[in-house]
N, C-alpha and C positions, 0 to 999 in steps of 0.2 A: 576290135573296136573300130567304129566308123571313123572316117577322116573328113567328111563333109560337114561343116558347121550347120546346125539346124537352128539352135537357140542362140540369139545374139543380143547382148546388151551393149549399146553404143553410147558412151559418155553420159550415162544416166545419173541424174542428180535429184535429190529430194531433201527438203529442209522442213523442219517443224519449228515452232517458236523457240528460239534460243539454241537450236541444235541443227547442225548440218549432218543429217543422217547418212546421206550418200553424196559423194563428191566426184563426179565424172568417172563413174564406174563402167569399165568395158570388160567384157568376157564373152567367150563363145563356147558352146558345147556341141560335140558331134553326135550324130545319130548312133544309136547302139553303144553308148558309153555312159559311165557313172562318174559324175563330177562332184567333188567335195567343195563346200563353202566352209572355210575355217576362220575363226577369229574369236576374240574375247567377247563377253557380253557387251552389247552396245557398239560393236564394231560395224554393224550395218547389214548383217546377214538376214535378219528377220525383215527389215525394211525391203530388201531386195526381193524376198519371197512374197511379200505383200504386194509389191508392184507386179510381179509375175502372176499372182493369183487374182489381180483386179481389185484388191482392197484399197490401194493407193494408186494415184496417177503420178508419173514422174513430173518434176518441175521442168526438166530439160533432158535432152537425149532421146534415144529411140530404142524400141524393142522390136525384134524381128523374129519370125518363125519361117524357116525355109526361104529366107530372103524377102518375105512379105512383111511390111510394116504393120504393127499391131497397136491398137488403142482400145483400152478397156474402161468402161464406165462402171462396171460392177463385177463381182465374183462370178455372176452368171455369164457375163460376156467372156471371161477367161475360161470358164468351163466349156462353153460352146466352142471356143477356139482350140480346145484339146489340152487344157492345163488341169492338173489335179494336184493339190497340195495336201499331203497326209500330215496333219498336225499332231503334235504330242498329245493334245486333248482331241480325241477322235470326234468327228462330226457325224455321229450316228444317233438314231432315235431308239433308245433302249426298249421301249414297249412295242415296237414294230418288229415284224419278222425279218430274217436275213434277206429274203427276196424283196420284201417291201422297202427295205433300206437301200438295196442295190438299185432298185428302179424307182426310187422316190422322185416324183416330179415328171417321170416319163414312163409310166406303167404301160405295158403293151395293151392294146385295145382291139376288139373286133366288133365291127358294126356299131361303134359307139359305146360298147360295154368293156369294162376292164377285164383283161384276160389274165387272171392270177395264175392259172396253170402254165401259161406260156412264160410268165415271169419266173415261176419256180424252176422250170426246165432250163431257161436261159441262165438263171443265177447259178444253178448246179454246174452248167458248162463252164462258166467263168471261174468258179471255185476249183473245178477239176483242172483247169489250165494252170492254176496256181498250186496244184498238188494237194488240195484240201478236200476232204469229204465231210462237208458241213451240211446238216439238214437245213434246207432253205426255209422250212416252216418254223424253225425254232426262234424264239425271241432273242434279239441281239443282247439284251441285258443279261442273259443267262450264260453267255460265252465268256471264256477267259480273254484277257487283254490281247494276247497274241492272235487269237482267231478273229477278234473284232477288227484288228488291224488288217487282216486278210480280207475281211468283208469290205473295209474301206477301199482297199486296192481293187477288189472285184467291182466295186461301184464305179471306180475310174475306168476300168476296162469296158464296162457296159456302155460308157459314153465314148469309148474309143480314144481315151486320152493319149496323146503323143508324148506329152511332157509330164513327168511325175516327180514331185519334190517331197522328200521325207525330212521332217524337222524333228531331230532327236528321237528317232523311232524306237530305240532300244532301251530307253530310260526305265521302263517298267517290265522288261522281259527277262526271263531266265536265260542262261547260256545256251541251252538247247533251242529255245524259241528264237534267240538271236541267229543261230545257225540256220534255222528254217527260213527266217526273214531274208538272210543273205542268199539263200537258194532262190527265193522268189524274185529278188532283185536281179540275180543272174539271168533268170528267165525273161525278165523285162528287157534286159540288155540284148539278149539273143533275138527278141522280137523287133529290135531296131528302135526301141523307145529311147528318149532322152531322160536320164535320171539325175536329179539333183539330190545330194545327200549332205545334211547338216548334222554334225555331232561334235561334242567336246571330247569324245573318246578317240584319241589319235590312232590307237591300234586298230580300231574299226575302219578308219579312213584308209589305212594301208591294206587292209584285208579286202575291202569291197570296192574301192574306187580306182578309176583309171587316171584321173587328172584332178587338179585342185586349184582353187583360187584362195589366197589368204587376204583377209581384210584387217585393217586397223584404223580406227577413228573415221570410218566412212569411206576409206580409200582402199584401192587394191595395192597391196605392198608385196605381192608375190604371185606369180602364175606358173604352174607346172603342168606341162603337157603329158608328163609321165611321172609316176611316183617311184619307179624302179631306181634303186640306188640312192634314194633320198632318205635322210635320217630324220628322226623325230626332233632332234635338236635344231635342225634348220627351220622346220615349221614353227617350233616354239619361239625361237628368236625373232622370226618375222612377225609372229602374232603379237608379242609383248614389246617389241622394240628394244630388247636387251637380251643378253645371253644368260639363260638360267642353267648354270652348269649342274647344280644340285637342287633339283626341284623339291626334294624332301627335307632338306635342311637337317639331315641327321648327323649327329656326332655322338660318340660314346658318352654315356651319362653315369654319374655316381648316384646310385639309388639308395634309399634308406630302409628303415624297417617297414614291415607290412602295414599298409595304411587301410586298405579295404580287404576284409577277410570274410568270405562267404562259405558257409558250411551246410551241407545237406539241403540246399534250396530246392523246393518243389513248387510248381505253380503252372498256370496256363501255358502250354507249349514246352514246359520243362517236366517231363514225366517221371524222371528218376532223380534221386538226390544228386545235386551238383555242387562241387567245391571249386573255388578259385581265390586267388589273392592278387592284389596289385600293390606295389610298394610306393612309398613316397618318391616322387621324381621319376616314376617309371611310366612308359607308354606301352600298354599291352594291346595288341591287335587281335580282334575276334573275327575269324573268317569261317564261312560256311556257304554252301549253295542255297538257293531259294528254298525256304521251308526248314532250314537247319535250326532255327530258334534264336537267332541273334537278337532280333528286335524284341522277342518275348522275354528274353533274359534281361535286357536293359530295362524294359518296362516293369518287370517284376522287382528289380533292384530299386527302382525309383518309386514304387508304390502306385504306379498307374494302373496295375492290375494286382489283385490280392494274392500274395503268396500263401501257399497251402502248408508249408513246412520249412524248417531250416532257420538259420540265423544269418544276419548281416551285421558286421561290426566295423566301425571306423575308429582307428587309433585305440583299439581295445575296448571300446564302448559299444554295446549292442544297440542297434538302431531298430526301433519298432515302427518302421515306415509303412503304415497302412494307407497312406495318401501322399500325393506329391508335396502337399504343404508340409507334412511331417518330414519328408525326405529333405526338403530345402532347409528346414531348421536344423537338420542333423549334419548339413554340409555337403549334401549330394546335389549335383546339377545335371540336367539331362537336356540335350539338344536332339529332338526327334528326327526321324528320317524324312517325314513329309512336313517340311517347314511351313508350307502354305496352309495345310489343313490342321496341323497339330502344334505349330510353333508360333509364328507371328500372328498378330491381330491386324489383318491387312488394311482395314479402313480406320486405323488409329495411327497417331503420329509416331515417329521414331522415338521421341522422348517417352511417350506413354508405354511403348513396347519395352523399352529398357527398364522402366520403373515398375513394371507389372509385379515382379516378385519382391522388390525392395520397398514397396510403398508402406508396408506395415512398420518397417524398421525406421523409415524416414519421418513417420507421423509422430506427433507429440500429444499425449492425452487424448488420443483418438481423433485428432484433427490433422488433416493433410497440410503439408507445408510446401506450396508450389515452388518457392525459391530453392529449397533443398532438393526437390525433385529435379528441377532444371539443372542445378549444379551437378547432381549425380549423373544425369543423362549426358551432359557435356563431357564429364570426366571419362565415362566409360565408352562413349562414342569415339573420343580421342584415343583412348587406350587401345581399342580394337580397330581403329582407322575405318570407322563406318563412314562411307562417302555419300553424303546427302547434301542437297542444296541448303537444307534447314532441318533442325530437329523437329519442326512442325510438319515436315513432309510426311505423307502417308507411307507406311511401310510397304504397301503393295506396289509403289512406284520405284522401289529400289531394285537393282540387279540381283540375280540369284546369289552371287558372292557376298554382296552387302547385306542381304537378308540373313545369310548364314552368320555373318559377323555380328549382326544385330542380336541374334539368338544367344551368341556367346557373351555379348556385352550384358544382356539381361542376366545370364547365369552368373556372371562374375560381379554383378552389383550386390550380391549377398555373399557372406563368407562361404567359401567353397574349399572343400578338402578332396573331394572325389568328383571327377568330371566324366560323364557318360556321353559319348558321341555316337550317333547312329547315322551312317552314311553322310559324314560331314561335308563331302565335296560333290555330292550328286547334283548334276545339272549345272555346275559352274565351270568356267573356263580355266585354262591351265595357269594363267597368271594369278587368278583368285585362289586356285588350289595351292600354289606355291606360298601365297601369303597365309593361307589357313595352316599349312604344315609348319611354317615358321612360328605361328602363334601357338600351336600345340607344343612345339619344342620349348618355347619360352615358358609356357605354363608349367610344363614338367620340370624345368630348371628351377622354378619357384617352389617346388615341393608338392605340387598336386599329383595325385594318382589319376592317370588318364586311361580309360578303357574305350577303345575305338572299334566299333563294328562296321565292317565294310564288305561289299561284294566285289570291290576292286582289289584283286590280289596283289598287283604291283604296289598299290597304295599301302596295304597292310605290311608288306615286306619292307617298304621303303621307310616307314616312320616308326616301326615298332622295335622295342627292346626284346619282346617276347611275343610269340604268336600262339594263340589258342585256336584249335580247330574244332568246329561244332558240326554235329550231324545228328538229326533226329532229336533235337532238344538236349543233347548230351555233349559235353566236352570230351572228345575222343583222343585228343593228344595236345601236348604243349611242346613248343620248340623254342630254344634260344635263338636269337637272331642269326648266330653263326651256322645253325643247322637248318634254317628255314629257306627253302628255295621253291620255285613255282611247282616243279614236278612233285616234290615231296608233299607239299601242302595240298595240292589238288588230289593226289592219290589218296590222302587221308580223308578228304572231304567227300569223295565219291561214295555212294551208298553201298556199293558191292565190295568195299574194302573194309576188312576188320582191323581195328586198331585198339591198342590198350592204352588208356590214359597213363601218361608218364608221371602222374602225381601232381601236386601243387607246390608252388614255391613256399 
């Protein structure tokens, strides 16, 4: 790792109406190093990246590259100065080729004519440097997310970016794709570039980063020149301002009779008859690698896709859930993985989002009752601690953690007996995760049967009474909490391991 600071923020501040987003933030990053920005949602990380990338100008303070003062009026200014920000939502044109995306805005030319052949050859060279053999002629929209991300990095290399910032880069990647990304980042480090890495996944921070800065409420509350010997607990306590000793809030539970009973279920992504049960007051974790069928199973149970065979029963009564509406009436609630596309209605208010599924039960003689809806929204927002300035605030303006709590508030605004959660903590910070786990434990204590699908193995092991392992659309094993550890569950989830289902409870 380099020792000479190249990137320096010196007492940088930025305010928006009613919010001090950054308050005298100072940090420096050496050449040839990977530096983590850590903090809860709203801590100031994104604002700092936007200042680095030329989206915002600081109200006070200075930004320096190699000791030289920088002042950006646009993202183009920042790009020309050698900054590339790889956003979670990639900035690519899907209908253009790989080469055209890499050289968008600065295509090689000869005698005034675009030289597409030169662009293709240069694009291939940049991709090869990153260890990728991607056809420069293929349309970007046809590539998987991991390869699109590599194209975005190659685009930065084509501009000779010295500083590269990654914002939640692994949120849509498989484990193998994450490993490949880390190899690419290591090559950037070896080239002497400055890498900024933002992620809520603390295990990734320890795996890929050399140093870290922790933010809380727009201020730097911790700086670490080395992560060696540092514990996750230290970072978490700095982030949230308190000691979270048991982030999962697990304690042994008394469970009741089987509440959800599934027999012979077959549907899209579920090729062979599948059985499972979840008891009253039980939290069952559903783990599998990408493509294992977790999401497909939950959608099939909820009626979001049509099941092709089998039965689903709640408290002994068969549920003919051929639509989400029928599932809701039967006492099923589902919080989807992609809360922005399939969950919240972003440009409607918090109150409207909460009342979405309860509106029919709050109406009288077919007429809406605004006062009852407002009371319902107030009650459930308070119950789930949805933090918003007003119930009239658009859902899109909430943090990721509060959007997730908003989905739960909507689900609980109708009578619920079985709760289906798909990746309930994806993209939210550790403090919000702890609150979500506490809510799941509280709902289970009230007698709900909770089925949680997650790609975060530590999460599954931390909150579950029982773990179901999926592979190829099948449940290949179930383990009681006492027998579930990372090595065992991962071994069962891998495609080259044969397992025999241990039956259903």
